[in-house]
OpenMM code with the backbone's topology and positions (N, CA, C; nanometers):
from openmm import Vec3, app, unit

residues = "MET LEU HIS ALA CYS THR ARG ILE ASP LEU GLU GLY ALA SER THR GLU GLY LYS LYS ARG TYR MET ALA SER SER SER TYR SER ASN SER PRO CYS ALA ALA CYS LYS PHE LEU ARG ARG LYS CYS MET PRO ASP CYS ILE PHE ALA PRO TYR PHE PRO PRO GLU GLU PRO GLN LYS PHE ALA ASN VAL HIS LYS ILE PHE GLY ALA SER ASN VAL SER LYS LEU LEU ASN GLU VAL LEU PRO HIS GLN ARG GLU ASP ALA VAL ASN SER LEU ALA TYR GLU ALA GLU ALA ARG ILE LYS ASP PRO VAL TYR GLY CYS VAL GLY ALA ILE SER VAL LEU GLN ARG HIS VAL LEU ARG LEU GLN LYS GLU LEU GLU ALA THR ASN ALA ASP LEU MET ARG TYR ALA CYS ASN ASP MET PRO SER SER THR THR ASN SER GLN TYR GLY ARG ARG MET GLY HIS GLU GLY ALA GLY SER PHE GLY GLN THR SER GLY LEU TYR TYR SER SER PRO TRP ASN ASN GLU PRO TYR ASP GLN ASP SER GLN GLU ARG GLY GLY ASP GLY ASN MET".split()
positions = [
    Vec3(3.5112, 1.9305, -0.5033),
    Vec3(3.4216, 2.0361, -0.5118),
    Vec3(3.3538, 1.8298, -0.5589),
    Vec3(3.2519, 1.8072, -0.5744),
    Vec3(3.1495, 1.6916, -0.6343),
    Vec3(3.1506, 1.6402, -0.7564),
    Vec3(3.0831, 1.6355, -0.8092),
    Vec3(3.1574, 1.5280, -1.0290),
    Vec3(3.0555, 1.5173, -1.0134),
    Vec3(2.9224, 1.4903, -0.9659),
    Vec3(2.8282, 1.3135, -1.0182),
    Vec3(2.7690, 1.3577, -1.1301),
    Vec3(2.7624, 1.4203, -1.2005),
    Vec3(2.7142, 1.4206, -1.3868),
    Vec3(2.7871, 1.3493, -1.4529),
    Vec3(2.6626, 1.1689, -1.5215),
    Vec3(2.8223, 1.1036, -1.5458),
    Vec3(2.7552, 1.0906, -1.6566),
    Vec3(2.7906, 1.0134, -1.7185),
    Vec3(2.6530, 0.9505, -1.8486),
    Vec3(2.6058, 0.9078, -1.8310),
    Vec3(2.4820, 0.8760, -1.9088),
    Vec3(2.3162, 0.8460, -1.8231),
    Vec3(2.2615, 0.7509, -1.9818),
    Vec3(2.1815, 0.6638, -1.8891),
    Vec3(2.1662, 0.5976, -2.0022),
    Vec3(2.0137, 0.5266, -2.0229),
    Vec3(1.9625, 0.6341, -2.0642),
    Vec3(1.8079, 0.6607, -2.1721),
    Vec3(1.6895, 0.5154, -2.2257),
    Vec3(1.8298, 0.3830, -2.2026),
    Vec3(1.7171, 0.2880, -2.2426),
    Vec3(1.5816, 0.2756, -2.2377),
    Vec3(1.6973, 0.2100, -2.0518),
    Vec3(1.5888, 0.1351, -1.9829),
    Vec3(1.4775, 0.3027, -1.9459),
    Vec3(1.4610, 0.3855, -1.9731),
    Vec3(1.4373, 0.4925, -1.8769),
    Vec3(1.2608, 0.5514, -1.8892),
    Vec3(1.2212, 0.5314, -1.8658),
    Vec3(1.0719, 0.5043, -1.9124),
    Vec3(1.0095, 0.5975, -1.9168),
    Vec3(0.9026, 0.5898, -2.0734),
    Vec3(0.8646, 0.7368, -2.1027),
    Vec3(0.8209, 0.9380, -2.0080),
    Vec3(0.7588, 0.8439, -1.9196),
    Vec3(0.7909, 1.0461, -1.8310),
    Vec3(0.9344, 1.0662, -1.8398),
    Vec3(1.0698, 0.9825, -1.7786),
    Vec3(1.1717, 0.9713, -1.7935),
    Vec3(1.2261, 1.0042, -1.8663),
    Vec3(1.2270, 1.0639, -1.9612),
    Vec3(1.2861, 1.0262, -2.1072),
    Vec3(1.2057, 1.1975, -2.2096),
    Vec3(1.1200, 1.1973, -2.1353),
    Vec3(1.0094, 1.3947, -2.1517),
    Vec3(1.0764, 1.4655, -2.0022),
    Vec3(1.0886, 1.4550, -1.9927),
    Vec3(1.1225, 1.5172, -1.8358),
    Vec3(1.2615, 1.5184, -1.8817),
    Vec3(1.2941, 1.4492, -1.9530),
    Vec3(1.4842, 1.4483, -1.9303),
    Vec3(1.4586, 1.5604, -2.1023),
    Vec3(1.4270, 1.5502, -2.2009),
    Vec3(1.4029, 1.6098, -2.2759),
    Vec3(1.3311, 1.7337, -2.2582),
    Vec3(1.2777, 1.7121, -2.1327),
    Vec3(1.2356, 1.9101, -2.1102),
    Vec3(1.3728, 2.0162, -2.0660),
    Vec3(1.4324, 1.9102, -2.0496),
    Vec3(1.5111, 1.9670, -1.8285),
    Vec3(1.6823, 2.0231, -1.8949),
    Vec3(1.7000, 1.9867, -1.8879),
    Vec3(1.8621, 2.1331, -1.9059),
    Vec3(1.9750, 2.0257, -2.0596),
    Vec3(1.9230, 1.9429, -2.0750),
    Vec3(2.0030, 1.9433, -2.1842),
    Vec3(1.9027, 1.9522, -2.3368),
    Vec3(1.8169, 2.0089, -2.3674),
    Vec3(1.7339, 2.0602, -2.4543),
    Vec3(1.6756, 2.2139, -2.4416),
    Vec3(1.7398, 2.2335, -2.2367),
    Vec3(1.6480, 2.4148, -2.2646),
    Vec3(1.8182, 2.4505, -2.1991),
    Vec3(1.7645, 2.5842, -2.1494),
    Vec3(1.8838, 2.6574, -2.0585),
    Vec3(1.8706, 2.6321, -1.9629),
    Vec3(1.8052, 2.6214, -1.9005),
    Vec3(1.7353, 2.5162, -1.7669),
    Vec3(1.7964, 2.4336, -1.7325),
    Vec3(1.9673, 2.4714, -1.5547),
    Vec3(1.9798, 2.3517, -1.5257),
    Vec3(1.8846, 2.2556, -1.3640),
    Vec3(1.8611, 2.0628, -1.4230),
    Vec3(1.8228, 1.9797, -1.3426),
    Vec3(1.8303, 2.0510, -1.2098),
    Vec3(1.6777, 2.0224, -1.0840),
    Vec3(1.7123, 2.0963, -1.0413),
    Vec3(1.8195, 2.0714, -0.9215),
    Vec3(1.9018, 1.9296, -0.9639),
    Vec3(2.0440, 1.8713, -0.8212),
    Vec3(2.1284, 1.9878, -0.9484),
    Vec3(2.1779, 2.0029, -1.0730),
    Vec3(2.3153, 2.0911, -1.0515),
    Vec3(2.1935, 2.2443, -0.9894),
    Vec3(2.0914, 2.2524, -1.0041),
    Vec3(2.0298, 2.3775, -0.9271),
    Vec3(2.0336, 2.4572, -0.8136),
    Vec3(2.0890, 2.3140, -0.7538),
    Vec3(2.0827, 2.3198, -0.6194),
    Vec3(2.2262, 2.3445, -0.6066),
    Vec3(2.3120, 2.2941, -0.6384),
    Vec3(2.4944, 2.1837, -0.6158),
    Vec3(2.5166, 2.3989, -0.7081),
    Vec3(2.4222, 2.4881, -0.7452),
    Vec3(2.5476, 2.5217, -0.8671),
    Vec3(2.5884, 2.5600, -0.9239),
    Vec3(2.6161, 2.3609, -1.0458),
    Vec3(2.7044, 2.3910, -1.1727),
    Vec3(2.6455, 2.3370, -1.2535),
    Vec3(2.7191, 2.3735, -1.3143),
    Vec3(2.6463, 2.3959, -1.5130),
    Vec3(2.5975, 2.2357, -1.5212),
    Vec3(2.5454, 2.2401, -1.5721),
    Vec3(2.4534, 2.1280, -1.6625),
    Vec3(2.4555, 1.9777, -1.6739),
    Vec3(2.5812, 1.9677, -1.7398),
    Vec3(2.5500, 1.8948, -1.8123),
    Vec3(2.5274, 1.7779, -1.9105),
    Vec3(2.5096, 1.7482, -2.0083),
    Vec3(2.3987, 1.7267, -2.2214),
    Vec3(2.4207, 1.5309, -2.0813),
    Vec3(2.4755, 1.4921, -2.0903),
    Vec3(2.5039, 1.3967, -2.0079),
    Vec3(2.4990, 1.3709, -1.7733),
    Vec3(2.4503, 1.4399, -1.7347),
    Vec3(2.3525, 1.4595, -1.6267),
    Vec3(2.2876, 1.3637, -1.5809),
    Vec3(2.3583, 1.2880, -1.4470),
    Vec3(2.2889, 1.1253, -1.4454),
    Vec3(2.1311, 1.1934, -1.3895),
    Vec3(2.0853, 1.3047, -1.3397),
    Vec3(1.9699, 1.3735, -1.1969),
    Vec3(1.9361, 1.4038, -1.2780),
    Vec3(1.9195, 1.4280, -1.4111),
    Vec3(1.8803, 1.5703, -1.4560),
    Vec3(1.7414, 1.4446, -1.4710),
    Vec3(1.7378, 1.3363, -1.6018),
    Vec3(1.5733, 1.2832, -1.6234),
    Vec3(1.5043, 1.2654, -1.4663),
    Vec3(1.5454, 1.2449, -1.3466),
    Vec3(1.5330, 1.1988, -1.2291),
    Vec3(1.4426, 1.3412, -1.0859),
    Vec3(1.5261, 1.4778, -1.1846),
    Vec3(1.5288, 1.5320, -1.0644),
    Vec3(1.5445, 1.6795, -1.1516),
    Vec3(1.3396, 1.6676, -1.2564),
    Vec3(1.3354, 1.8261, -1.2966),
    Vec3(1.3225, 1.9513, -1.2234),
    Vec3(1.4448, 2.1017, -1.3770),
    Vec3(1.4413, 2.2085, -1.2382),
    Vec3(1.2394, 2.2559, -1.1927),
    Vec3(1.1557, 2.1539, -1.2857),
    Vec3(1.0226, 2.1969, -1.1778),
    Vec3(1.0245, 2.1428, -1.0406),
    Vec3(1.0689, 2.0668, -1.0080),
    Vec3(1.0774, 1.9896, -0.8889),
    Vec3(1.2020, 2.0042, -0.7536),
    Vec3(1.2344, 2.1486, -0.7435),
    Vec3(1.3421, 2.1973, -0.6683),
    Vec3(1.4005, 2.0930, -0.5856),
    Vec3(1.2887, 2.0641, -0.4481),
    Vec3(1.1817, 2.0439, -0.3056),
    Vec3(1.2613, 1.9384, -0.2837),
    Vec3(1.2221, 1.7976, -0.4340),
    Vec3(1.2436, 1.6778, -0.4991),
    Vec3(1.4089, 1.6606, -0.4166),
    Vec3(1.5244, 1.6994, -0.5471),
    Vec3(1.6119, 1.7063, -0.5311),
    Vec3(1.6949, 1.7451, -0.3893),
    Vec3(1.6392, 1.9120, -0.3510),
    Vec3(1.6974, 1.9453, -0.1917),
    Vec3(1.6432, 1.9126, -0.1066),
    Vec3(1.5700, 1.8029, -0.0290),
    Vec3(1.5242, 1.6598, 0.0539),
    Vec3(1.5643, 1.5600, 0.0010),
    Vec3(1.6154, 1.4772, -0.0392),
    Vec3(1.6973, 1.4080, -0.1301),
    Vec3(1.7954, 1.4300, -0.0904),
    Vec3(1.9366, 1.5166, -0.1154),
    Vec3(2.0310, 1.5953, -0.0934),
    Vec3(2.0315, 1.6090, 0.0303),
    Vec3(1.9035, 1.6587, 0.1190),
    Vec3(1.9903, 1.6665, 0.2867),
    Vec3(1.9695, 1.5816, 0.3073),
    Vec3(1.8802, 1.3899, 0.2761),
    Vec3(1.8995, 1.3018, 0.4443),
    Vec3(2.0744, 1.2398, 0.3526),
    Vec3(1.9686, 1.2014, 0.2454),
    Vec3(2.1110, 1.1171, 0.1615),
    Vec3(2.2675, 1.1568, 0.1175),
    Vec3(2.2748, 1.2848, 0.0154),
    Vec3(2.3349, 1.3353, 0.0316),
    Vec3(2.3824, 1.3416, -0.2093),
    Vec3(2.4095, 1.4621, -0.2711),
    Vec3(2.4382, 1.3985, -0.4462),
    Vec3(2.5452, 1.3025, -0.3992),
    Vec3(2.6143, 1.3094, -0.3532),
    Vec3(2.7632, 1.1918, -0.3796),
    Vec3(2.7179, 1.0278, -0.4109),
    Vec3(2.6107, 1.0307, -0.2794),
    Vec3(2.5453, 0.8989, -0.2610),
    Vec3(2.4106, 0.8133, -0.3812),
    Vec3(2.3545, 0.9880, -0.3576),
    Vec3(2.2763, 0.9237, -0.4796),
    Vec3(2.3281, 0.8928, -0.5296),
    Vec3(2.3941, 0.9908, -0.6572),
    Vec3(2.5073, 0.9625, -0.7924),
    Vec3(2.5326, 0.8675, -0.7715),
    Vec3(2.5832, 0.8134, -0.7046),
    Vec3(2.6016, 0.6523, -0.6317),
    Vec3(2.5683, 0.4987, -0.6993),
    Vec3(2.4660, 0.5697, -0.6311),
    Vec3(2.3810, 0.4498, -0.6042),
    Vec3(2.2902, 0.4669, -0.7195),
    Vec3(2.2400, 0.6141, -0.8373),
    Vec3(2.1992, 0.5859, -0.9355),
    Vec3(2.2896, 0.4789, -1.1144),
    Vec3(2.3804, 0.5203, -1.0711),
    Vec3(2.5075, 0.4568, -1.1508),
    Vec3(2.5068, 0.3004, -1.0443),
    Vec3(2.4581, 0.2903, -0.9918),
    Vec3(2.4168, 0.1095, -0.9802),
    Vec3(2.4098, 0.0191, -0.9874),
    Vec3(2.2248, 0.0902, -0.9598),
    Vec3(2.1467, 0.0424, -1.0898),
    Vec3(2.1097, 0.0088, -1.1945),
    Vec3(2.0062, -0.0886, -1.2919),
    Vec3(1.9810, -0.0380, -1.3360),
    Vec3(1.9107, 0.0422, -1.4115),
    Vec3(1.9729, 0.0992, -1.6114),
    Vec3(1.8704, 0.1783, -1.6373),
    Vec3(1.7809, 0.1986, -1.6690),
    Vec3(1.6158, 0.0828, -1.6162),
    Vec3(1.5048, 0.0287, -1.5936),
    Vec3(1.4560, 0.1259, -1.4748),
    Vec3(1.5200, 0.0480, -1.3548),
    Vec3(1.4703, 0.0238, -1.1756),
    Vec3(1.5258, 0.2097, -1.1563),
    Vec3(1.6290, 0.3024, -1.2204),
    Vec3(1.6157, 0.4403, -1.2100),
    Vec3(1.5836, 0.4783, -1.1642),
    Vec3(1.3742, 0.5756, -1.2083),
    Vec3(1.3540, 0.6075, -1.2093),
    Vec3(1.2389, 0.4900, -1.0352),
    Vec3(1.2292, 0.4691, -1.0336),
    Vec3(1.1527, 0.3743, -0.8828),
    Vec3(1.2600, 0.3703, -0.8120),
    Vec3(1.3263, 0.4407, -0.7637),
    Vec3(1.5263, 0.4553, -0.6785),
    Vec3(1.4505, 0.5424, -0.5883),
    Vec3(1.4705, 0.6615, -0.7182),
    Vec3(1.4350, 0.7990, -0.6948),
    Vec3(1.3239, 0.7797, -0.6113),
    Vec3(1.1981, 0.8223, -0.7334),
    Vec3(1.0669, 0.7601, -0.6012),
    Vec3(1.1435, 0.7916, -0.5528),
    Vec3(1.1651, 0.6035, -0.4535),
    Vec3(1.2193, 0.5506, -0.3331),
    Vec3(1.2340, 0.6961, -0.2625),
    Vec3(1.3417, 0.7235, -0.2792),
    Vec3(1.4843, 0.8121, -0.1940),
    Vec3(1.3731, 0.9297, -0.1484),
    Vec3(1.3238, 0.9548, -0.2807),
    Vec3(1.2209, 1.1143, -0.2737),
    Vec3(1.1139, 1.0856, -0.1225),
    Vec3(1.0610, 0.9518, -0.0895),
    Vec3(0.9559, 0.9578, -0.0494),
    Vec3(1.0942, 0.9644, 0.0602),
    Vec3(1.1527, 0.8252, 0.1036),
    Vec3(1.1576, 0.8463, 0.2328),
    Vec3(1.2655, 0.9536, 0.2336),
    Vec3(1.3267, 1.0409, 0.2030),
    Vec3(1.3582, 1.1762, 0.2025),
    Vec3(1.2413, 1.2767, 0.2983),
    Vec3(1.1588, 1.2736, 0.2303),
    Vec3(1.0715, 1.3272, 0.2495),
    Vec3(0.9907, 1.2784, 0.3071),
    Vec3(0.9710, 1.1224, 0.4380),
    Vec3(0.8624, 1.1198, 0.5731),
    Vec3(0.9671, 1.1861, 0.7064),
    Vec3(1.1569, 1.1359, 0.6346),
    Vec3(1.2164, 1.1721, 0.7043),
    Vec3(1.2147, 1.2833, 0.7766),
    Vec3(1.2559, 1.3896, 0.6675),
    Vec3(1.2403, 1.5081, 0.7812),
    Vec3(1.0777, 1.6127, 0.8080),
    Vec3(0.9829, 1.5061, 0.7688),
    Vec3(0.8393, 1.5247, 0.8603),
    Vec3(0.8856, 1.4519, 0.9303),
    Vec3(0.9594, 1.2905, 0.9811),
    Vec3(0.9715, 1.2381, 1.0877),
    Vec3(1.1057, 1.1702, 1.1028),
    Vec3(1.1925, 1.2643, 1.2165),
    Vec3(1.3666, 1.2159, 1.1737),
    Vec3(1.3621, 1.1156, 1.2510),
    Vec3(1.2139, 1.0270, 1.3162),
    Vec3(1.3012, 0.9069, 1.4249),
    Vec3(1.2347, 0.8365, 1.3444),
    Vec3(1.1434, 0.8583, 1.2968),
    Vec3(1.0997, 0.7158, 1.2479),
    Vec3(1.1449, 0.6821, 1.0495),
    Vec3(1.0244, 0.8157, 1.0197),
    Vec3(1.0363, 0.8625, 0.8891),
    Vec3(0.9437, 0.7618, 0.8060),
    Vec3(0.9705, 0.6947, 0.7500),
    Vec3(0.8054, 0.6359, 0.7183),
    Vec3(0.8659, 0.5524, 0.7774),
    Vec3(0.9269, 0.4136, 0.8349),
    Vec3(0.8365, 0.3156, 0.8848),
    Vec3(0.7171, 0.3766, 1.0117),
    Vec3(0.7176, 0.4781, 1.0654),
    Vec3(0.6263, 0.5528, 1.1253),
    Vec3(0.5289, 0.5761, 1.0821),
    Vec3(0.4892, 0.6106, 0.9560),
    Vec3(0.4056, 0.6514, 0.8614),
    Vec3(0.3273, 0.4534, 0.8237),
    Vec3(0.3976, 0.3266, 0.8211),
    Vec3(0.3449, 0.2478, 0.7645),
    Vec3(0.3092, 0.2271, 0.9016),
    Vec3(0.3266, 0.2686, 1.0339),
    Vec3(0.2897, 0.1723, 1.1417),
    Vec3(0.1431, 0.2606, 1.1690),
    Vec3(0.1237, 0.4288, 1.1482),
    Vec3(-0.0261, 0.3955, 1.2169),
    Vec3(-0.1059, 0.3658, 1.1479),
    Vec3(-0.0222, 0.3349, 1.0037),
    Vec3(-0.1193, 0.2831, 0.8638),
    Vec3(-0.1538, 0.1250, 0.9272),
    Vec3(-0.0201, 0.0872, 0.9597),
    Vec3(-0.1485, -0.1059, 0.9667),
    Vec3(-0.1405, -0.0653, 1.2095),
    Vec3(-0.1727, -0.0101, 1.2024),
    Vec3(-0.2983, 0.0116, 1.3407),
    Vec3(-0.3660, 0.0766, 1.3390),
    Vec3(-0.4222, 0.0991, 1.1689),
    Vec3(-0.5502, 0.2143, 1.1205),
    Vec3(-0.5791, 0.0936, 1.0839),
    Vec3(-0.5856, -0.0448, 1.0049),
    Vec3(-0.6021, -0.1251, 0.9418),
    Vec3(-0.6288, -0.2292, 1.0630),
    Vec3(-0.5568, -0.3120, 1.1544),
    Vec3(-0.6451, -0.4330, 1.2407),
    Vec3(-0.7812, -0.3415, 1.3645),
    Vec3(-0.7546, -0.1628, 1.3565),
    Vec3(-0.8212, -0.0709, 1.4215),
    Vec3(-1.0652, -0.1249, 1.3493),
    Vec3(-0.9562, -0.1280, 1.1281),
    Vec3(-1.0800, -0.1480, 1.1008),
    Vec3(-1.0790, -0.3012, 1.0700),
    Vec3(-1.0576, -0.3979, 1.1017),
    Vec3(-1.0411, -0.5320, 1.0861),
    Vec3(-1.1260, -0.5476, 1.2471),
    Vec3(-1.1380, -0.4615, 1.3681),
    Vec3(-1.1768, -0.5102, 1.4608),
    Vec3(-1.3192, -0.4940, 1.4557),
    Vec3(-1.3825, -0.3220, 1.3420),
    Vec3(-1.4489, -0.2840, 1.3687),
    Vec3(-1.5457, -0.3228, 1.2819),
    Vec3(-1.4806, -0.4088, 1.1770),
    Vec3(-1.5549, -0.5115, 1.0850),
    Vec3(-1.5864, -0.6940, 1.1173),
    Vec3(-1.4967, -0.7181, 1.2017),
    Vec3(-1.5711, -0.8099, 1.2954),
    Vec3(-1.6517, -0.8260, 1.4198),
    Vec3(-1.6663, -0.6507, 1.4042),
    Vec3(-1.8111, -0.6301, 1.5254),
    Vec3(-1.9133, -0.6532, 1.4697),
    Vec3(-1.8580, -0.6167, 1.3243),
    Vec3(-1.9835, -0.5462, 1.3276),
    Vec3(-2.0225, -0.6854, 1.2354),
    Vec3(-1.9986, -0.7335, 1.1882),
    Vec3(-1.9690, -0.9019, 1.1565),
    Vec3(-2.0392, -0.9760, 1.1806),
    Vec3(-2.0580, -0.9617, 1.3924),
    Vec3(-2.0661, -1.0128, 1.4651),
    Vec3(-2.2475, -0.9744, 1.5026),
    Vec3(-2.2538, -0.8675, 1.4404),
    Vec3(-2.3949, -0.8176, 1.5637),
    Vec3(-2.4178, -0.8067, 1.3944),
    Vec3(-2.3975, -0.8349, 1.2938),
    Vec3(-2.5816, -0.9345, 1.1901),
    Vec3(-2.5519, -1.0120, 1.2626),
    Vec3(-2.5014, -1.0968, 1.2472),
    Vec3(-2.4993, -1.2432, 1.2214),
    Vec3(-2.5966, -1.1810, 1.3991),
    Vec3(-2.5223, -1.2176, 1.5054),
    Vec3(-2.7291, -1.2157, 1.6188),
    Vec3(-2.8471, -1.0769, 1.5067),
    Vec3(-2.8037, -1.0094, 1.5097),
    Vec3(-2.9817, -0.9953, 1.4245),
    Vec3(-3.0239, -1.0620, 1.3176),
    Vec3(-2.9720, -1.1303, 1.2400),
    Vec3(-2.9521, -1.1821, 1.1493),
    Vec3(-3.0412, -1.3577, 1.2130),
    Vec3(-3.0156, -1.3583, 1.3525),
    Vec3(-3.0623, -1.5338, 1.4105),
    Vec3(-3.2006, -1.4279, 1.4927),
    Vec3(-3.2330, -1.2936, 1.5396),
    Vec3(-3.2602, -1.2741, 1.6470),
    Vec3(-3.4152, -1.2941, 1.5438),
    Vec3(-3.3989, -1.1897, 1.3923),
    Vec3(-3.5322, -1.1764, 1.2961),
    Vec3(-3.5999, -1.3509, 1.1851),
    Vec3(-3.5074, -1.4100, 1.2748),
    Vec3(-3.5847, -1.5666, 1.2001),
    Vec3(-3.7779, -1.5733, 1.2468),
    Vec3(-3.7932, -1.6288, 1.1870),
    Vec3(-3.9185, -1.7013, 1.2391),
    Vec3(-3.9054, -1.8130, 1.3107),
    Vec3(-3.9970, -1.8485, 1.3777),
    Vec3(-3.9830, -1.9260, 1.5231),
    Vec3(-3.9544, -2.0496, 1.3971),
    Vec3(-4.1245, -2.1144, 1.3136),
    Vec3(-4.0883, -2.2004, 1.2196),
    Vec3(-3.9511, -2.2826, 1.1782),
    Vec3(-3.8626, -2.1823, 1.1549),
    Vec3(-3.7183, -2.1887, 1.1070),
    Vec3(-3.6287, -2.2935, 1.1973),
    Vec3(-3.7025, -2.1913, 1.3387),
    Vec3(-3.6186, -2.2660, 1.4780),
    Vec3(-3.5346, -2.3539, 1.5631),
    Vec3(-3.7049, -2.3975, 1.4743),
    Vec3(-3.7981, -2.5340, 1.5607),
    Vec3(-3.7340, -2.5983, 1.4568),
    Vec3(-3.6924, -2.6112, 1.3037),
    Vec3(-3.6936, -2.6930, 1.2512),
    Vec3(-3.5952, -2.7529, 1.2603),
    Vec3(-3.5219, -2.6303, 1.3318),
    Vec3(-3.3592, -2.6358, 1.2587),
    Vec3(-3.3243, -2.7242, 1.3381),
    Vec3(-3.3604, -2.6819, 1.5067),
    Vec3(-3.3414, -2.7483, 1.6876),
    Vec3(-3.3687, -2.9256, 1.6383),
    Vec3(-3.5402, -2.9212, 1.5902),
    Vec3(-3.5377, -3.0917, 1.5237),
    Vec3(-3.4560, -3.1060, 1.4434),
    Vec3(-3.3579, -3.0817, 1.3123),
    Vec3(-3.2493, -3.1642, 1.2327),
    Vec3(-3.1169, -3.2223, 1.4117),
    Vec3(-3.0849, -3.1122, 1.4397),
    Vec3(-2.9578, -3.1201, 1.5469),
    Vec3(-3.0055, -3.1917, 1.6329),
    Vec3(-3.1165, -3.2255, 1.7003),
    Vec3(-3.2104, -3.3381, 1.6705),
    Vec3(-3.1552, -3.4509, 1.6776),
    Vec3(-3.1451, -3.4731, 1.5718),
    Vec3(-3.1433, -3.6487, 1.5422),
    Vec3(-3.2779, -3.6739, 1.4209),
    Vec3(-3.3905, -3.5444, 1.4459),
    Vec3(-3.4967, -3.5728, 1.3651),
    Vec3(-3.4983, -3.4155, 1.2306),
    Vec3(-3.3986, -3.5468, 1.1133),
    Vec3(-3.3953, -3.5062, 0.9282),
    Vec3(-3.5228, -3.4474, 0.9472),
    Vec3(-3.5828, -3.3940, 0.9651),
    Vec3(-3.6920, -3.3358, 0.9027),
    Vec3(-3.6744, -3.2563, 0.8463),
    Vec3(-3.7664, -3.1927, 0.6934),
    Vec3(-3.7742, -3.0771, 0.6063),
    Vec3(-3.7599, -2.9992, 0.6590),
    Vec3(-3.6575, -2.9435, 0.6603),
    Vec3(-3.6190, -2.7755, 0.6920),
    Vec3(-3.6202, -2.6058, 0.5749),
    Vec3(-3.6466, -2.5942, 0.6220),
    Vec3(-3.7121, -2.4773, 0.5473),
    Vec3(-3.6000, -2.4495, 0.4310),
    Vec3(-3.5301, -2.4415, 0.5092),
    Vec3(-3.3862, -2.3653, 0.3793),
    Vec3(-3.3219, -2.4857, 0.3464),
    Vec3(-3.3661, -2.6767, 0.4236),
    Vec3(-3.3090, -2.7359, 0.3006),
    Vec3(-3.1499, -2.7563, 0.2833),
    Vec3(-3.1241, -2.7224, 0.4320),
    Vec3(-2.9929, -2.7099, 0.4721),
    Vec3(-2.9535, -2.8449, 0.5298),
    Vec3(-2.7963, -2.8641, 0.5208),
    Vec3(-2.7828, -3.0189, 0.6139),
    Vec3(-2.7910, -2.9259, 0.8059),
    Vec3(-2.7322, -3.1222, 0.7928),
    Vec3(-2.7841, -3.0840, 1.0247),
    Vec3(-2.5844, -2.9775, 1.1030),
    Vec3(-2.5587, -2.9658, 1.0177),
    Vec3(-2.4633, -2.8727, 1.0998),
    Vec3(-2.4514, -2.7874, 1.0504),
    Vec3(-2.5597, -2.7468, 1.0130),
    Vec3(-2.5882, -2.5364, 0.9910),
    Vec3(-2.4938, -2.5426, 1.1268),
    Vec3(-2.4119, -2.4296, 1.0510),
    Vec3(-2.4552, -2.2775, 1.1848),
    Vec3(-2.5091, -2.1739, 1.2113),
    Vec3(-2.5995, -2.1567, 1.3107),
    Vec3(-2.5880, -1.9960, 1.3776),
    Vec3(-2.5446, -1.9512, 1.4657),
    Vec3(-2.5809, -1.8448, 1.4626),
    Vec3(-2.5021, -1.7854, 1.5591),
    Vec3(-2.6502, -1.8373, 1.6647),
    Vec3(-2.6350, -1.7897, 1.8489),
    Vec3(-2.7076, -1.7476, 1.9393),
    Vec3(-2.6316, -1.6647, 2.0595),
    Vec3(-2.7610, -1.5930, 2.1384),
    Vec3(-2.7458, -1.4944, 2.2484),
    Vec3(-2.5932, -1.5903, 2.3149),
    Vec3(-2.6293, -1.6744, 2.3227),
    Vec3(-2.4704, -1.8059, 2.4259),
    Vec3(-2.3328, -1.8087, 2.3456),
    Vec3(-2.3333, -1.7311, 2.2818),
    Vec3(-2.2954, -1.8274, 2.1915),
    Vec3(-2.1473, -1.7261, 2.0879),
    Vec3(-2.0927, -1.6606, 2.1524),
    Vec3(-1.9797, -1.4980, 2.0692),
    Vec3(-1.9650, -1.5359, 2.0170),
    Vec3(-1.8708, -1.6389, 1.9784),
    Vec3(-1.7778, -1.6956, 1.8375),
    Vec3(-1.8170, -1.6321, 1.7440),
    Vec3(-1.7452, -1.5803, 1.6532),
    Vec3(-1.7467, -1.5168, 1.5819),
    Vec3(-1.7791, -1.5904, 1.5056),
    Vec3(-1.8054, -1.5783, 1.3344),
    Vec3(-1.8862, -1.6910, 1.1877),
    Vec3(-1.6956, -1.6560, 1.2231),
    Vec3(-1.6532, -1.7802, 1.1998),
    Vec3(-1.5413, -1.9185, 1.1368),
    Vec3(-1.5432, -1.9926, 1.0316),
    Vec3(-1.4942, -1.9769, 0.9990),
    Vec3(-1.4034, -2.0239, 0.8267),
    Vec3(-1.5063, -2.1842, 0.8021),
    Vec3(-1.4395, -2.2398, 0.9520),
    Vec3(-1.5066, -2.3547, 0.9561),
    Vec3(-1.6695, -2.3974, 0.9144),
    Vec3(-1.7396, -2.3032, 0.9437),
    Vec3(-1.8721, -2.3695, 0.9258),
    Vec3(-1.8820, -2.3608, 0.7590),
    Vec3(-1.8553, -2.3105, 0.7015),
    Vec3(-1.8358, -2.2993, 0.5602),
    Vec3(-1.7982, -2.4761, 0.5012),
    Vec3(-1.7268, -2.5570, 0.5748),
    Vec3(-1.6927, -2.6668, 0.5410),
    Vec3(-1.8333, -2.7534, 0.6049),
    Vec3(-1.8316, -2.6830, 0.6656),
    Vec3(-1.9467, -2.8198, 0.7695),
    Vec3(-2.0715, -2.8255, 0.6516),
    Vec3(-2.1634, -2.6870, 0.5838),
    Vec3(-2.2521, -2.6976, 0.4857),
    Vec3(-2.3292, -2.5825, 0.4291),
    Vec3(-2.2872, -2.5164, 0.5947),
    Vec3(-2.3689, -2.3799, 0.6617),
    Vec3(-2.2603, -2.2743, 0.5164),
    Vec3(-2.3763, -2.1543, 0.4346),
    Vec3(-2.3188, -2.0989, 0.3774),
    Vec3(-2.2842, -1.9076, 0.4572),
    Vec3(-2.3527, -1.9141, 0.5625),
    Vec3(-2.3369, -1.7590, 0.6594),
    Vec3(-2.4409, -1.6064, 0.6125),
    Vec3(-2.6216, -1.7198, 0.5131),
    Vec3(-2.6993, -1.6009, 0.4882),
    Vec3(-2.7701, -1.6907, 0.6001),
    Vec3(-2.8212, -1.6089, 0.6647),
    Vec3(-2.9862, -1.6850, 0.7103),
    Vec3(-3.0464, -1.6224, 0.6888),
] * unit.nanometer
topology = app.Topology()
chain = topology.addChain("A")
for resn in residues:
    res = topology.addResidue(resn, chain)
    for name in ("N", "CA", "C"):
        topology.addAtom(name, app.Element.getBySymbol(name[0]), res)
């Protein structure tokens, strides 16, 4: 029979973990979720008690189904006490993700989020390009003429007082705003 109740060290446990431990099996008659699931008596020094409170039985059930109680017990004994709560939270997250998506687990969720981020970045780039086109179309003709004059070597006083290296977008230039324009002296605001 599996016996994972070993001596625990609460020195490194978080305040929340200590509170859960105080409220769980050692200080009440209710066993921790792990011992209840495994149908055994929860000892005062149960390694699972601080991390699997009786109020969260599904958390341990998921972790046990994916990783096994013996493996989780070994892992908790090998991990430093102040890292155990994070380890249990990671195991619980991975177990829940693996139950929802048996093939990909949390990697599937990460892939979905990465694709969403890429789609939003492309949408942001397209919106910024639209803003640059609209800003260039709304500029008064005198400002546009003074910029052309400076670019052709006539260093007349422009209305913005910008250098001849000003970057501006035009209908025939579909390149998005680049960081090099910052170095050329343009501030990107028209």
